Structure formats: structure tokens, C-alpha cells
PALUMTOR-613391 format. One record per atom (N, C-alpha, C, CB): residue in one letter; x, y, z; atom name. Coordinates in nm, 2 decimals. Each point is the difference from the previous one (the first is absolute). Glycine has a CB too. Example, Ala and Ser with C-alpha at 12.3 -4.5 7.8 and 13.67 -1.06 7.14 Angstrom:
2
A  1.32  -0.57  0.78  N
A  -0.09  0.12  0.00  CA
A  0.09  0.12  0.00  C
A  -0.19  -0.12  0.12  CB
S  0.15  0.23  -0.19  N
S  0.09  0.11  0.00  CA
S  -0.08  0.11  0.08  C
S  0.12  -0.06  -0.22  CB
! end
This chain:
169
M  0.07  -0.12  0.04  N
M  -0.06  0.10  -0.03  CA
M  0.08  0.15  0.01  C
M  -0.18  -0.15  0.06  CB
D  0.12  0.25  -0.15  N
D  0.06  0.14  -0.04  CA
D  0.03  0.06  0.18  C
D  -0.17  0.06  -0.30  CB
K  0.22  0.02  0.30  N
K  0.10  0.09  0.12  CA
K  -0.05  0.10  -0.01  C
K  0.20  -0.07  0.00  CB
V  -0.20  0.15  0.10  N
V  -0.04  0.19  -0.03  CA
V  0.08  0.05  0.12  C
V  -0.29  0.00  -0.10  CB
S  0.36  0.10  0.09  N
S  0.07  0.01  0.12  CA
S  -0.10  0.14  0.07  C
S  0.27  -0.11  -0.10  CB
I  -0.29  0.07  0.24  N
I  -0.06  0.12  0.07  CA
I  0.08  0.12  0.09  C
I  -0.18  -0.18  0.00  CB
G  0.31  0.14  0.01  N
G  0.10  0.08  0.08  CA
G  0.13  -0.03  -0.02  C
G  -0.14  0.02  0.15  CB
K  0.22  0.04  -0.09  N
K  0.14  -0.01  0.01  CA
K  0.01  0.05  0.15  C
K  0.09  0.03  -0.26  CB
I  0.03  -0.14  0.33  N
I  0.06  0.04  0.14  CA
I  0.09  0.10  -0.02  C
I  -0.03  -0.21  0.09  CB
I  0.06  0.31  0.00  N
I  0.11  0.06  -0.02  CA
I  0.11  0.03  0.09  C
I  -0.15  0.08  -0.14  CB
S  0.03  -0.13  0.30  N
S  0.09  -0.01  0.12  CA
S  -0.11  -0.09  0.08  C
S  0.17  0.27  0.00  CB
T  -0.04  -0.25  0.13  N
T  -0.04  -0.06  0.12  CA
T  -0.09  0.11  0.07  C
T  0.21  -0.15  0.03  CB
V  -0.28  0.08  0.12  N
V  -0.05  0.11  0.05  CA
V  -0.01  -0.09  0.11  C
V  -0.11  0.18  -0.18  CB
G  0.14  -0.10  0.32  N
G  0.04  -0.04  0.10  CA
G  0.12  -0.12  -0.01  C
G  -0.23  0.09  0.08  CB
L  0.20  -0.25  0.10  N
L  0.07  -0.08  -0.01  CA
L  -0.08  -0.08  -0.02  C
L  0.17  0.06  0.09  CB
R  -0.29  -0.09  -0.08  N
R  -0.07  -0.18  -0.03  CA
R  -0.06  0.02  -0.17  C
R  -0.13  -0.06  0.31  CB
G  0.23  0.08  -0.40  N
G  -0.01  -0.08  -0.08  CA
G  -0.11  0.11  -0.11  C
G  0.07  -0.26  0.17  CB
E  -0.13  0.36  -0.15  N
E  -0.07  0.11  -0.11  CA
E  0.06  0.07  -0.10  C
E  -0.12  0.04  0.15  CB
V  0.04  -0.04  -0.26  N
V  0.05  0.03  -0.14  CA
V  -0.09  0.11  -0.05  C
V  0.09  -0.24  -0.05  CB
K  0.03  0.35  0.04  N
K  -0.07  0.16  -0.10  CA
K  -0.01  -0.09  -0.14  C
K  0.16  0.27  0.11  CB
V  -0.30  -0.23  -0.18  N
V  -0.03  -0.03  -0.12  CA
V  -0.04  0.07  -0.07  C
V  0.00  -0.14  0.06  CB
F  0.06  0.21  -0.18  N
F  -0.04  0.07  -0.11  CA
F  -0.13  -0.04  -0.08  C
F  0.23  0.03  0.00  CB
S  -0.35  0.02  0.04  N
S  -0.11  -0.07  -0.08  CA
S  0.02  0.04  -0.16  C
S  -0.18  0.02  0.23  CB
T  0.14  -0.15  -0.32  N
T  0.00  0.01  -0.16  CA
T  -0.12  -0.04  0.01  C
T  0.22  -0.05  -0.10  CB
T  -0.34  0.10  0.15  N
T  -0.13  -0.05  -0.03  CA
T  -0.07  0.10  0.03  C
T  0.02  -0.22  0.05  CB
D  -0.14  0.26  -0.14  N
D  -0.12  0.06  0.03  CA
D  -0.09  0.00  0.13  C
D  0.01  -0.03  -0.21  CB
F  0.00  -0.12  0.23  N
F  -0.11  -0.05  0.13  CA
F  0.10  -0.06  0.14  C
F  -0.22  -0.09  -0.21  CB
P  0.32  0.14  0.26  N
P  0.01  -0.02  0.10  CA
P  -0.04  -0.07  0.12  C
P  0.05  0.13  -0.11  CB
H  -0.14  -0.06  0.14  N
H  -0.10  -0.05  0.10  CA
H  -0.04  -0.13  -0.01  C
H  -0.08  0.21  -0.01  CB
K  0.06  -0.24  -0.16  N
K  -0.04  -0.14  0.00  CA
K  0.10  -0.15  0.00  C
K  -0.18  0.15  -0.11  CB
R  0.29  -0.07  -0.01  N
R  0.11  -0.06  0.07  CA
R  0.11  -0.03  0.05  C
R  -0.09  0.00  -0.07  CB
F  0.09  0.07  0.16  N
F  0.08  -0.03  0.12  CA
F  -0.08  0.04  0.14  C
F  0.21  0.04  -0.15  CB
K  -0.34  -0.18  0.15  N
K  -0.05  -0.02  0.14  CA
K  0.03  -0.13  0.05  C
K  -0.16  0.14  -0.05  CB
K  0.12  -0.18  0.16  N
K  0.10  -0.12  0.10  CA
K  -0.07  -0.08  -0.10  C
K  0.05  0.04  0.31  CB
D  0.02  -0.18  -0.26  N
D  -0.02  -0.12  -0.10  CA
D  0.01  0.02  -0.13  C
D  -0.13  -0.09  0.15  CB
Q  0.18  0.17  -0.19  N
Q  0.04  0.03  -0.16  CA
Q  0.09  -0.13  -0.02  C
Q  0.01  0.30  -0.01  CB
L  -0.02  -0.39  -0.10  N
L  0.15  -0.08  -0.04  CA
L  0.08  0.10  -0.13  C
L  -0.12  -0.29  0.06  CB
V  0.24  0.25  -0.04  N
V  0.08  0.09  -0.08  CA
V  0.12  -0.07  -0.02  C
V  -0.08  0.20  0.08  CB
T  0.14  -0.14  -0.22  N
T  0.12  -0.02  0.00  CA
T  0.15  0.05  0.02  C
T  -0.15  -0.08  -0.08  CB
L  0.22  0.07  0.14  N
L  0.12  0.08  -0.02  CA
L  0.09  -0.01  -0.08  C
L  -0.03  0.01  0.15  CB
Y  0.06  0.05  -0.25  N
Y  0.09  0.01  -0.14  CA
Y  0.13  0.09  0.01  C
Y  -0.21  -0.03  -0.13  CB
D  0.33  -0.05  0.18  N
D  0.13  0.07  -0.04  CA
D  0.03  0.02  -0.09  C
D  0.07  -0.06  0.12  CB
A  -0.08  0.16  -0.23  N
A  0.00  -0.03  -0.10  CA
A  0.21  0.01  -0.12  C
A  -0.36  0.09  0.10  CB
L  0.41  -0.03  0.04  N
L  0.16  -0.04  -0.01  CA
L  0.04  -0.14  -0.02  C
L  0.03  0.18  0.14  CB
S  -0.07  -0.29  -0.01  N
S  -0.01  -0.16  -0.01  CA
S  -0.09  -0.08  -0.10  C
S  0.04  0.03  0.22  CB
G  -0.17  0.04  -0.25  N
G  -0.05  -0.05  -0.08  CA
G  -0.08  -0.12  0.13  C
G  0.20  0.08  -0.25  CB
V  -0.19  -0.07  0.38  N
V  -0.04  -0.07  0.11  CA
V  -0.15  0.07  0.02  C
V  0.25  -0.06  0.11  CB
E  -0.33  -0.04  -0.10  N
E  -0.18  0.05  0.03  CA
E  -0.01  -0.08  0.16  C
E  -0.14  -0.01  -0.30  CB
K  0.05  0.06  0.37  N
K  -0.06  -0.08  0.14  CA
K  -0.10  0.05  0.00  C
K  0.15  -0.04  0.13  CB
T  -0.23  -0.02  -0.06  N
T  -0.15  -0.01  0.06  CA
T  -0.04  0.04  0.11  C
T  -0.02  -0.16  -0.10  CB
A  -0.05  0.23  0.12  N
A  0.05  0.10  0.16  CA
A  -0.21  0.05  -0.04  C
A  0.42  0.17  0.02  CB
T  -0.43  -0.16  0.15  N
T  -0.14  0.02  0.09  CA
T  -0.02  0.17  -0.01  C
T  0.03  -0.23  0.20  CB
I  -0.11  0.31  -0.22  N
I  0.01  0.14  0.09  CA
I  -0.08  -0.02  0.13  C
I  0.01  0.16  -0.23  CB
V  0.10  -0.08  0.37  N
V  -0.07  -0.08  0.13  CA
V  -0.07  0.16  0.03  C
V  0.22  -0.25  0.13  CB
A  -0.19  0.34  -0.17  N
A  -0.04  0.10  0.05  CA
A  0.07  0.11  -0.11  C
A  -0.03  -0.10  0.28  CB
S  -0.06  0.19  -0.31  N
S  0.00  0.11  -0.05  CA
S  -0.08  0.20  0.04  C
S  0.04  -0.26  -0.14  CB
Y  0.09  0.31  0.11  N
Y  -0.07  0.15  0.02  CA
Y  0.08  0.08  -0.08  C
Y  -0.10  -0.02  0.25  CB
K  0.02  0.19  -0.33  N
K  0.02  0.02  -0.01  CA
K  0.11  0.17  0.08  C
K  -0.17  -0.23  -0.14  CB
S  0.30  0.22  0.07  N
S  0.10  0.09  0.06  CA
S  0.03  0.11  -0.10  C
S  0.09  -0.18  0.15  CB
G  -0.17  0.33  -0.09  N
G  0.01  0.10  -0.12  CA
G  0.00  -0.06  -0.13  C
G  0.13  0.13  0.13  CB
E  -0.08  -0.09  -0.24  N
E  -0.01  -0.06  -0.15  CA
E  0.03  -0.15  0.01  C
E  0.09  0.23  -0.12  CB
R  -0.03  -0.31  0.20  N
R  -0.01  -0.14  0.00  CA
R  0.00  -0.07  0.09  C
R  0.07  0.01  -0.13  CB
Y  -0.05  -0.21  0.09  N
Y  -0.09  -0.02  0.08  CA
Y  0.12  -0.12  0.06  C
Y  -0.28  0.09  -0.11  CB
T  0.22  -0.12  0.27  N
T  0.13  -0.08  0.09  CA
T  -0.13  -0.12  0.01  C
T  0.21  0.21  0.18  CB
L  -0.12  -0.31  -0.24  N
L  -0.06  -0.14  0.02  CA
L  0.10  -0.10  0.09  C
L  -0.13  0.03  -0.25  CB
S  0.05  -0.16  0.29  N
S  0.09  -0.12  0.10  CA
S  -0.05  -0.11  -0.11  C
S  -0.01  0.08  0.33  CB
F  0.07  -0.12  -0.36  N
F  0.01  -0.16  -0.06  CA
F  0.03  -0.14  0.10  C
F  0.12  0.14  -0.21  CB
S  -0.17  -0.22  0.18  N
S  -0.04  -0.10  0.09  CA
S  0.18  -0.10  -0.03  C
S  -0.37  0.01  -0.03  CB
G  0.37  -0.01  0.16  N
G  0.18  -0.07  -0.03  CA
G  0.11  0.16  0.03  C
G  -0.09  -0.25  -0.26  CB
I  0.09  0.30  0.24  N
I  0.07  0.15  0.00  CA
I  0.00  0.03  0.11  C
I  -0.06  0.08  -0.20  CB
N  0.13  -0.10  0.30  N
N  0.01  0.07  0.15  CA
N  0.11  0.10  0.07  C
N  -0.11  -0.19  0.01  CB
T  0.18  0.19  -0.08  N
T  0.13  0.14  0.03  CA
T  0.05  0.05  -0.17  C
T  0.14  -0.12  0.28  CB
I  -0.06  0.20  -0.19  N
I  0.03  0.13  -0.09  CA
I  0.09  -0.09  -0.10  C
I  0.00  0.25  0.20  CB
E  0.09  -0.35  -0.12  N
E  0.11  -0.04  -0.13  CA
E  -0.11  -0.06  -0.11  C
E  0.25  -0.09  0.15  CB
Q  -0.37  0.00  -0.11  N
Q  -0.06  -0.07  -0.05  CA
Q  -0.04  0.11  -0.14  C
Q  -0.04  -0.17  0.23  CB
A  -0.04  0.25  -0.19  N
A  -0.06  0.15  -0.09  CA
A  0.10  0.03  -0.08  C
A  -0.13  0.12  0.16  CB
S  0.27  -0.09  -0.12  N
S  0.12  0.07  -0.10  CA
S  -0.01  -0.11  -0.12  C
S  0.20  0.14  0.22  CB
Q  -0.17  -0.21  -0.19  N
Q  0.01  -0.09  -0.12  CA
Q  -0.13  0.01  -0.12  C
Q  0.14  -0.16  0.18  CB
L  -0.25  0.21  -0.12  N
L  -0.10  -0.01  -0.11  CA
L  -0.01  0.16  -0.10  C
L  -0.15  -0.20  0.18  CB
I  0.24  0.29  -0.12  N
I  0.02  0.11  -0.03  CA
I  0.00  0.02  -0.18  C
I  0.12  0.01  0.25  CB
G  -0.17  0.02  -0.33  N
G  -0.01  0.01  -0.13  CA
G  -0.09  -0.11  -0.06  C
G  0.21  0.12  0.02  CB
N  -0.26  -0.22  0.05  N
N  -0.13  -0.10  -0.06  CA
N  -0.08  0.06  -0.05  C
N  0.01  -0.15  0.13  CB
L  -0.07  0.13  -0.18  N
L  -0.15  0.02  -0.08  CA
L  -0.10  -0.07  0.07  C
L  0.10  0.02  -0.23  CB
I  -0.22  0.02  0.23  N
I  -0.09  -0.09  0.10  CA
I  -0.14  -0.02  -0.13  C
I  0.09  0.12  0.31  CB
M  -0.07  -0.26  -0.35  N
M  -0.06  -0.03  -0.14  CA
M  -0.17  -0.06  0.07  C
M  0.29  -0.09  -0.20  CB
I  -0.34  0.13  0.14  N
I  -0.16  -0.13  0.04  CA
I  -0.03  -0.03  -0.19  C
I  -0.19  0.15  0.31  CB
D  0.10  -0.26  -0.28  N
D  -0.06  -0.07  -0.09  CA
D  -0.08  0.09  -0.08  C
D  0.00  -0.19  0.13  CB
K  0.02  0.19  -0.29  N
K  -0.07  0.12  -0.06  CA
K  -0.11  -0.07  -0.03  C
K  0.18  0.15  -0.08  CB
V  -0.29  -0.15  0.14  N
V  -0.14  -0.01  -0.05  CA
V  -0.09  0.05  -0.07  C
V  0.04  -0.05  0.13  CB
V  -0.10  -0.02  -0.21  N
V  -0.07  0.06  -0.06  CA
V  -0.14  0.04  0.07  C
V  0.13  -0.11  -0.19  CB
E  -0.11  0.27  0.17  N
E  -0.10  0.10  0.09  CA
E  -0.07  0.11  -0.09  C
E  0.16  -0.01  0.23  CB
Q  -0.26  0.07  -0.20  N
Q  -0.05  0.11  -0.08  CA
Q  0.06  0.10  0.09  C
Q  -0.23  -0.08  -0.12  CB
L  0.34  0.14  0.07  N
L  0.02  0.10  0.06  CA
L  -0.05  0.12  -0.07  C
L  0.17  -0.12  0.09  CB
P  -0.17  0.24  0.01  N
P  -0.13  0.14  0.00  CA
P  0.08  0.05  -0.16  C
P  -0.05  0.13  0.36  CB
K  -0.07  -0.08  -0.40  N
K  0.06  0.08  -0.14  CA
K  0.09  0.09  0.02  C
K  -0.19  0.00  -0.09  CB
G  0.27  -0.01  -0.05  N
G  0.15  0.08  0.06  CA
G  0.12  -0.04  0.09  C
G  -0.16  0.14  0.00  CB
Y  0.13  -0.25  0.03  N
Y  0.09  -0.05  0.04  CA
Y  0.06  -0.15  -0.04  C
Y  -0.09  0.16  0.15  CB
F  0.23  -0.16  -0.15  N
F  0.08  -0.15  -0.06  CA
F  0.08  -0.08  0.04  C
F  -0.02  0.07  -0.14  CB
F  0.06  -0.14  0.12  N
F  0.13  -0.08  0.06  CA
F  0.10  0.07  -0.06  C
F  -0.09  -0.23  0.03  CB
H  0.21  0.25  0.05  N
H  0.12  0.03  -0.08  CA
H  0.01  -0.07  -0.12  C
H  0.09  0.07  0.19  CB
D  -0.02  -0.19  -0.16  N
D  0.05  -0.12  -0.14  CA
D  -0.11  0.01  -0.08  C
D  0.14  -0.19  0.12  CB
D  -0.27  0.23  -0.11  N
D  -0.05  -0.02  -0.06  CA
D  0.02  0.12  -0.15  C
D  -0.12  -0.15  0.22  CB
L  0.18  0.25  -0.17  N
L  0.04  0.12  -0.06  CA
L  0.11  0.05  -0.06  C
L  -0.14  0.02  0.12  CB
V  0.21  -0.10  -0.09  N
V  0.20  -0.02  -0.05  CA
V  -0.06  -0.08  -0.16  C
V  0.20  -0.10  0.30  CB
G  -0.12  0.15  -0.38  N
G  -0.02  -0.04  -0.13  CA
G  -0.09  -0.02  -0.10  C
G  0.11  -0.06  0.10  CB
C  -0.21  0.20  -0.03  N
C  -0.09  0.07  -0.10  CA
C  0.05  0.11  -0.11  C
C  -0.14  -0.04  0.20  CB
A  0.09  0.01  -0.30  N
A  0.04  0.10  -0.07  CA
A  -0.04  0.17  0.01  C
A  0.01  -0.21  -0.12  CB
V  0.02  0.31  0.13  N
V  0.01  0.12  0.07  CA
V  -0.01  0.09  -0.12  C
V  0.14  -0.08  0.22  CB
Y  -0.30  0.13  -0.27  N
Y  -0.05  0.09  -0.13  CA
Y  -0.02  0.16  0.06  C
Y  -0.16  -0.22  -0.13  CB
D  0.21  0.28  0.06  N
D  -0.07  0.19  0.03  CA
D  -0.12  -0.05  -0.02  C
D  0.16  0.23  -0.11  CB
E  -0.21  -0.06  0.11  N
E  -0.18  0.02  -0.09  CA
E  -0.04  -0.07  -0.11  C
E  0.01  0.23  0.04  CB
Q  0.17  -0.19  -0.10  N
Q  -0.06  0.03  -0.16  CA
Q  0.06  -0.18  -0.03  C
Q  0.04  0.35  -0.10  CB
S  -0.05  -0.44  0.18  N
S  0.05  -0.12  -0.05  CA
S  0.14  -0.04  -0.06  C
S  -0.21  0.03  -0.03  CB
I  0.32  0.07  0.08  N
I  0.12  -0.05  -0.04  CA
I  0.07  -0.06  0.16  C
I  0.02  0.19  -0.25  CB
L  0.02  -0.29  0.14  N
L  0.05  -0.08  0.16  CA
L  0.14  0.08  0.05  C
L  -0.11  -0.29  -0.07  CB
I  0.12  0.27  0.21  N
I  0.10  0.09  0.07  CA
I  0.10  -0.08  0.05  C
I  -0.15  0.16  0.06  CB
G  0.09  -0.29  -0.06  N
G  0.10  -0.11  0.09  CA
G  -0.08  -0.12  0.12  C
G  0.20  0.24  -0.03  CB
Q  -0.15  -0.32  0.12  N
Q  -0.09  -0.08  0.03  CA
Q  0.06  0.03  0.19  C
Q  -0.04  -0.21  -0.30  CB
V  -0.08  0.15  0.34  N
V  0.05  0.02  0.14  CA
V  0.11  -0.09  0.04  C
V  -0.21  0.08  0.06  CB
A  0.31  -0.06  -0.01  N
A  0.12  -0.05  0.04  CA
A  -0.03  0.00  0.18  C
A  0.18  0.10  -0.24  CB
K  -0.23  -0.04  0.32  N
K  0.00  0.00  0.18  CA
K  -0.11  0.08  -0.01  C
K  0.25  0.00  0.12  CB
I  -0.32  -0.02  -0.02  N
I  -0.06  0.07  0.08  CA
I  0.06  0.06  0.15  C
I  -0.16  -0.13  -0.14  CB
E  0.17  0.24  0.11  N
E  0.13  0.11  0.14  CA
E  -0.17  0.00  0.08  C
E  0.31  0.26  -0.15  CB
D  -0.24  -0.29  0.29  N
D  -0.06  0.06  0.11  CA
D  0.04  0.17  0.09  C
D  -0.02  -0.28  -0.02  CB
Y  -0.06  0.38  0.01  N
Y  0.04  0.13  0.02  CA
Y  -0.08  0.01  0.16  C
Y  0.03  0.11  -0.29  CB
P  0.03  -0.02  0.38  N
P  -0.13  0.08  0.09  CA
P  -0.10  0.04  -0.04  C
P  0.12  0.07  0.09  CB
A  -0.11  0.00  -0.19  N
A  -0.11  0.10  -0.09  CA
A  -0.10  -0.14  -0.07  C
A  0.21  0.26  -0.08  CB
H  -0.15  -0.33  0.02  N
H  -0.10  -0.06  -0.08  CA
H  0.11  -0.11  -0.07  C
H  -0.22  0.23  -0.04  CB
R  0.15  -0.36  -0.04  N
R  0.07  -0.07  -0.05  CA
R  0.03  0.08  -0.15  C
R  -0.09  -0.22  0.16  CB
T  0.21  0.13  -0.23  N
T  0.02  0.06  -0.15  CA
T  0.07  -0.15  -0.07  C
T  0.04  0.32  0.06  CB
L  -0.09  -0.30  -0.20  N
L  0.06  -0.05  -0.03  CA
L  0.10  -0.01  -0.11  C
L  -0.17  -0.03  0.11  CB
R  0.31  -0.05  -0.09  N
R  0.13  0.06  -0.12  CA
R  -0.05  -0.11  -0.10  C
R  0.27  0.09  0.16  CB
I  -0.25  0.02  -0.32  N
I  0.01  -0.05  -0.05  CA
I  0.08  0.00  -0.15  C
I  -0.16  -0.02  0.18  CB
A  0.18  -0.11  -0.20  N
A  0.16  -0.01  -0.04  CA
A  -0.07  0.01  -0.17  C
A  0.19  -0.19  0.24  CB
R  -0.12  0.30  -0.31  N
R  0.03  0.04  -0.13  CA
R  0.10  -0.02  -0.10  C
R  -0.09  0.12  0.11  CB
T  0.06  -0.20  -0.18  N
T  0.07  0.00  -0.12  CA
T  0.11  0.05  -0.01  C
T  -0.17  0.00  -0.06  CB
D  0.16  0.16  -0.01  N
D  0.05  0.06  -0.03  CA
D  0.09  0.11  0.06  C
D  -0.14  -0.10  -0.11  CB
G  0.10  0.08  0.25  N
G  0.06  0.15  0.11  CA
G  0.02  -0.12  0.13  C
G  -0.18  0.29  -0.06  CB
N  0.11  -0.17  0.14  N
N  0.06  0.01  0.16  CA
N  -0.16  -0.08  0.08  C
N  0.20  0.31  -0.01  CB
D  -0.18  -0.39  0.13  N
D  -0.15  -0.02  0.05  CA
D  -0.10  0.11  -0.01  C
D  0.09  -0.15  0.16  CB
V  -0.16  0.14  -0.12  N
V  -0.14  0.11  0.00  CA
V  -0.08  -0.06  0.16  C
V  -0.05  0.02  -0.34  CB
L  0.04  0.10  0.43  N
L  -0.07  -0.02  0.09  CA
L  -0.11  0.07  -0.01  C
L  0.17  -0.05  0.12  CB
V  -0.33  0.00  -0.14  N
V  -0.09  0.02  0.00  CA
V  -0.10  -0.06  0.15  C
V  0.08  0.02  -0.28  CB
P  -0.16  0.12  0.35  N
P  -0.02  -0.05  0.14  CA
P  -0.12  -0.10  -0.05  C
P  0.08  0.24  0.19  CB
F  -0.11  -0.31  -0.15  N
F  -0.14  -0.06  0.05  CA
F  -0.11  0.09  0.02  C
F  0.13  -0.15  0.11  CB
V  -0.16  0.21  -0.10  N
V  -0.13  0.09  0.02  CA
V  -0.10  0.04  -0.07  C
V  0.12  0.05  0.10  CB
K  -0.25  -0.05  -0.13  N
K  -0.08  0.01  -0.10  CA
K  0.05  0.12  -0.06  C
K  -0.18  -0.12  0.10  CB
Y  0.19  0.23  -0.10  N
Y  0.06  0.10  -0.11  CA
Y  0.12  -0.06  -0.09  C
Y  -0.05  0.20  0.18  CB
F  0.12  -0.25  -0.17  N
F  0.09  -0.06  -0.12  CA
F  -0.05  -0.16  -0.04  C
F  0.22  0.15  0.10  CB
I  -0.27  -0.22  0.00  N
I  -0.03  -0.13  -0.06  CA
I  -0.15  0.04  -0.03  C
I  0.17  -0.18  0.13  CB
K  -0.20  0.14  -0.25  N
K  -0.12  0.02  -0.09  CA
K  -0.11  -0.13  -0.02  C
K  0.17  0.16  -0.12  CB
S  -0.08  -0.27  0.08  N
S  -0.06  -0.11  0.01  CA
S  0.08  -0.13  0.05  C
S  -0.13  0.10  -0.17  CB
V  0.17  -0.16  0.21  N
V  -0.03  -0.18  0.02  CA
V  -0.07  -0.10  -0.07  C
V  0.01  0.07  0.16  CB
N  0.08  -0.14  -0.25  N
N  -0.08  -0.15  0.00  CA
N  0.08  -0.13  -0.03  C
N  -0.21  0.13  -0.09  CB
I  0.22  -0.17  0.22  N
I  0.10  -0.17  0.03  CA
I  -0.01  -0.07  -0.11  C
I  -0.06  -0.06  0.24  CB
E  -0.06  0.01  -0.30  N
E  -0.05  -0.07  -0.11  CA
E  0.11  -0.02  -0.11  C
E  -0.23  0.10  0.06  CB
K  0.22  0.10  -0.12  N
K  0.07  -0.02  -0.08  CA
K  0.18  0.06  0.00  C
K  -0.26  -0.02  -0.08  CB
R  0.28  0.04  0.24  N
R  0.14  0.00  0.03  CA
R  0.01  0.16  -0.09  C
R  0.09  -0.31  0.04  CB
S  -0.18  0.41  0.00  N
S  0.04  0.12  -0.05  CA
S  -0.07  0.11  0.15  C
S  0.01  -0.07  -0.33  CB
I  0.08  0.20  0.30  N
I  -0.02  0.11  0.09  CA
I  0.01  0.12  -0.09  C
I  0.10  -0.12  0.21  CB
I  -0.22  0.20  -0.20  N
I  0.01  0.15  -0.07  CA
I  0.02  0.06  0.14  C
I  -0.17  0.00  -0.25  CB
V  0.28  0.16  0.21  N
V  0.06  0.07  0.08  CA
V  -0.02  0.12  -0.02  C
V  0.13  -0.15  0.03  CB
R  -0.14  0.26  0.02  N
R  -0.01  0.16  -0.02  CA
R  0.18  -0.01  0.00  C
R  -0.28  0.13  0.15  CB
I  0.29  -0.04  -0.28  N
I  0.15  0.08  0.01  CA
I  -0.01  0.11  0.02  C
I  0.08  -0.11  -0.14  CB
I  0.02  0.18  0.22  N
I  0.03  0.14  0.00  CA
I  0.10  0.06  0.00  C
I  -0.14  -0.02  0.07  CB
E  0.12  0.13  -0.13  N
E  0.16  0.08  -0.09  CA
E  0.07  -0.04  0.17  C
E  -0.09  0.30  -0.23  CB
G  0.23  -0.38  0.17  N
G  0.13  -0.02  0.05  CA
G  0.03  -0.11  0.05  C
G  -0.01  0.18  0.03  CB
M  -0.11  -0.27  -0.02  N
M  -0.01  -0.13  0.02  CA
M  0.10  -0.09  -0.05  C
M  -0.23  0.06  0.02  CB
L  0.21  -0.07  -0.17  N
L  0.10  -0.08  -0.10  CA
L  0.16  0.02  0.00  C
L  -0.20  0.01  -0.14  CB
! end
């Protein structure tokens, strides 16, 4: 089954194995709930391990989580940099919401149907998410994933139409 990232562990908290998480989901209250089964993925080593969230609370703009079997700061520090993944369940997302991995690889066109490039990555910035569009004839373009710039998304056709303003390209 496909997995989707819901956050990244960025630091430890306290001495009892808690970790601070940068959320990459629009539904953290649903994804970081108690008893949620997750996969902790270390991208550097490729190692995955399953864990259960035993406690979760919002701490400023981040979340603090505790996992089953992680009870010391030493154990928690080994998780820094790990992605928190869940099984990608086909569910009806609210209108205007998409799984990031469904957007990656989509062709991006301007309003005149001229190909700009292909979505290479979704960047998470404090203000909003941004599409990194790889161009064949130039540098990458960053387009904020907000209604003003995103005119339409068609996952079935793997295409996105965006509004380009002066100086963007």
C-alpha cells in the first residue's frame, strides 16, 4: 500500500522520549491522534519502523508526539529527521485538497495552455505550500498553491493550470 508523509521529526522535547514534529498535513488533529499507527521512515538509511502515537498536543506551530516504545531522550534523538508516514487511504478529501504525491509529476500550464514545466516537489513554507515547477528551458519556478495562482487541478489528466504574473518566469 502507498504511504503518504504527514510530518517530519525535527527535535526532541524533554527527557521522556517526546519529539517535536513539523506537520505536512492539512489535517493534523486527525492524523496525530492517540492510537494512530504510523511508520517512521529514515530517508538516509531507508529503514522503516512501525510505531503507535500514545500522546499528541499542539505546541505553537508544531506538534509534540510520544510514540510507544520511545521512552528516553536517547531513543527520541535517533528519530530526528525521520518522516512520519501513514497508509494512503483512498478517501474523499475536501474540495481543493490533494495528496502531495498526486501533484508531483503533473504538467503545469499557464492560462494560455502553454506548458511551463512539471511539478517536481511541494515545498512547505510558513505562509503556504508552494509548487516547485521544473522547467526544461530554465530555472525552477515557485508558484504558491493558493486560489489566486492555481486556476485548476485535474489529477486524472495530470495537469495544473496556473496564473503567471509579471516577473514570475
